[in-house]
N, C-alpha and C positions, 0 to 999 in steps of 0.2 A: 232200706232206711228203717230205723227203729220207730216204734210208735211215738216215743218221746221226741225224736227228731222231727217226725211228721207234724206233731202238735206245735213244736217251736216254729216250723216253717209256716204253718197256717197263721200263727199269731203275728209273725213278722210281716206277712202279706197284709193282714188286716190293719196293722199299725201303719204300714206304708201307704195304704190306699184310703184310710179314713179321711173324711173332709176336715180341713183345718177349722179350729174353733172360730165361731163367728165373732167378729169384733163388734163392740158396742159403739153407739154414737159418742159416748164419753171418751172412748179410746181415740176417737178421731177429732176431738175438740182441742184447740190450741188457744193460747193467749199470746198476743203480740206485746212484747215486753219493753217498756220504756222506764227509765229511772225517774224518780220524783224530781221535778224541775226541768226535765227535757221538754215537756209539753205544758206544764202548769207552773212556770216560774212567774214572778211578779211582772215580767215584761213579755209574757207569752202573747202571741197574736191570734189565739184561737178562742178568746173570750172565756177561757176556763177560770173558775175561781182558783186562787192561788192555794197550793198545797199547804196544809197546816203542819204536817209532820211527814217524816220519811216513811214510805210504804214500799217494802221490798217486793221485787217481782215474784220471788218464790212464795211469799206470803199471799199474794194475789192468787197464785195458782192453788194454794191450799184452801183459800176462802171459796174459790169457785169449784174446788174438787177436780181441777184439771191438772194433768201430769205432763203436758207438752207445752214448750215455750219457744217462741221465736224471740231471742234476746237481741234487741237493737241498741247497741252501744258503740261509740266510735273512739273510745279511749283505750282499747285493748285492756280490759279490766284485770285487776290483780288476781293472784291465785286465791286470795281470801274470798273474793267475790265469786270466782269460778267454783270454789269448793262449796259455796252456799247453794249452788244449783245441782249438786250431785244427786240429790234425792228425786229429781225429775226423771221421768221415763225417757223423754226425747227432747233434744235441745238443738236449736240452730243459731248460727252467728251470721251477721251481715257480711257480705262479700263486696258490696258497693253501696254508695249512697249519694246524696246530693253533693254537688261539687263544693259547696261552702262548708261541709262538715270535715273535720280533721279525720285522717285515716280513712278516707272514703274511696280510695283507688285500689285496683287489683294489686299493684306493686306494694302498697302499704299493708294490705290485709292477707294476701294469699298465704305466705309462709307462716304467719302467726296463726291463722285459722287452722291450717293443717297440723301445726304443732299442738294446738289445743285439742284437736280431734284425736291425736295420738295419746294425749294425756287423759281424756275423758271419754269413756266408752258410751256415754249417753248422748254425745254429739252425733246427730244423724244427718246433718247437712248444713247448707249455707243459703242465705237469702240475697237475691239481687234486688235490693230495695231502691226505688226511684232510679232504676237503671236505664230505662228507655227515655230518651229525650222527646218530649211531646211534640214539639215543632222543630222544623229544620229539614233541610234537604236529605233525601236518601243518599246512601253511599254505596258505590259499586264495590263488591268484594268477591274474592275467589272462594268458592265453597266446593264441597265434594260433588255437587250437582252442576258445577260450572260457575260462571260469573253471574251474580245476582245483585239486586238492589236490596239494601238492608237499612232499617231505621238507624238514626244516630243513637249511640249509647254512651254511658258514662266512662267506660274504658273501651278500647278498640276491639273490633270483632276478632282480630287475630289473637288477642289475649283471652277472649271467651273460648276460642277453639283450644288454646293452651290449657285453660282451666278444665275443659271437658276431658282432654286427654289425661290430665292429672287425676281427676276424679275417677276415671275409668281404670286407672292403674292402682288406685288406693286399695289396701288390703280388705276393707269392708265397704259396703255400699254407703255412699254419702249422696244425699239428694240435693240437687241444685234447683232452687225455687225462685221463680221470677214473679215480681209484682206487675200486674196488669190492671190499669184503671179503665173503667167504662169509657171515659172521655177520650182515651187514645183512639178509639174507633172512629171518632169524628175529627180529631186533631191531625192525624196522619192523612196526607193527601191520598195515599193508597195504602190502606191497612195491611195489604199483603206484604209490605216490607217488614212487618213484624215476624213473619214466618221463619226466616233464617235464624233468628234469635230463639224463637219458640222451639225449633228443632234441636237446639243444643242444651236445653234445660230438661230436667226430669218432670217438673211440675210447675203449676202457676197458682198464685194466690190472686184471686180476682176480686176487685173492690169497686163499689159504687161510691164515687168521691163526694157527691152532694146528696143530702137526704131528699131534696126535692126531685131527684132523678130516680128514686126507688120505684115509683110506679112503672118505670120503663125497664126495670131489671130483667124481666123475662125476655123482652125483645133484644136488649143489648147482650144478654148472656148467650142467646142464640147466635148473634153476630160473632161473638168471640168464639163460639164452638165451631162456626164455619171455618175459622182459621186454624183451630186446634181441636179437631173432633175427638181425638183419642187421648189427649194430654191429661195426666193426673191433675186435678184441680181442687183447690180449697176455696171456699167462699169466704171472703173477708167481710166482717160485720163491724162497723164503727159503733162505739158507745157514746159518741158525741158528734155533732155535725161539723167536723173540721173544715170541710170544703165549701159549705154553704153559709148558713146563718151564723156560724160560730156560737151555736146554742144547743139546747137539748133536742134530741130526736123524739118526735111525737110517739106516743104509744101505738098509734095506728101504723105509722111507718115501720116501727120496730117489729110489730107483730107480722107485718107483711113480709119482711125479709126473713124472719125466723121461720115462718110457715114455708116460705120458698126453700130455705135451707133444708128443712126436714124432708120436704117432698123430694128434692134433688138428691139428698143423701140416701134416702130409702130406695130410690130408683137407680142408684149407683152412677148418677150423672155428676156428682162431686164426691171427693174422697175425704172431706172433712170441713170444719168450720174454724175460722180464726177470729177471735174477738180482740179489738183494739180499744184501749190499751190497759196494761196492768196498773199504771199509775192512777187510774180513775176507777178501779174496780171496788174501791171502798167508798165511793161517792153516793149520795142519795139522789141519783138521777133515775128517772123512769126506765131508760134503756138498760142501765146497769142492773136494776132489780129484775127486769123482764128476762134479760140474758141469764142471770143466775137461776131464776125460777125455771126457765126453759131447759137448762142443763139438768137440773134436779128432776124435772118431770120426764125428760126424754132420754137422759143419759144411758139408761139401761136398754134402750131399743137396739135390736139387731136387724140385719137385713140379709 
């Protein structure tokens, strides 16, 4: 072997074995995208002041310096809207939602979602939003591990299995992300019935539904981890107390969950953070300001 060939071989080995560049916290920050009016219409039930003007999801990402968006729309948005999101690094679409929402079922969304993934290289996955039914009897299903009890879900377990197979066969990796609320751990008679669903998804976005429950976040997060010890997990952080007072989140509660998020991200116990929602990222709320400042202060951190 010539000296030149030997040198090329050494370079190739070094390139192949060098560690991957460390991702920053900013790389792992996401916004949960809602259109203006979805949460803050004149008839909204969340106590939110009515939006005064349209605020684009992509603009919220730019304002926060975030390049990743979970876009939650139920109307199969037009190509014009889809094209407006092409500048984002990573993008997800909903694959399920509350039964009252249009196009909330697997049958309505699956083909459309995969077609959009074909069209847009920055689509990296789908969200199972409001997928698990909080209360209701467990259902016996056939799994690869035999017959097991599973929690009720917005579309049947068999369709979730079908979706898993379709994702596995897709030409590039698409992530299936499941929303899990802290309250599910109390609402389900036996939370172990969540496990068959957890096994079929790639990751979880874990939320504390009411601000008053934030002091119990460490305890409930441990309970969640007992069910899914190795599951990729994003910590969801609300910018408004949707589940509790329907008012602002206190600076104390916001700091608590931001500190928790940073600690868990640095220790690799979570894979990222998701802030909800884009439609209020231009509001003069303490939680919005603190989230923005937290991203600016910590976004460059590596682990």
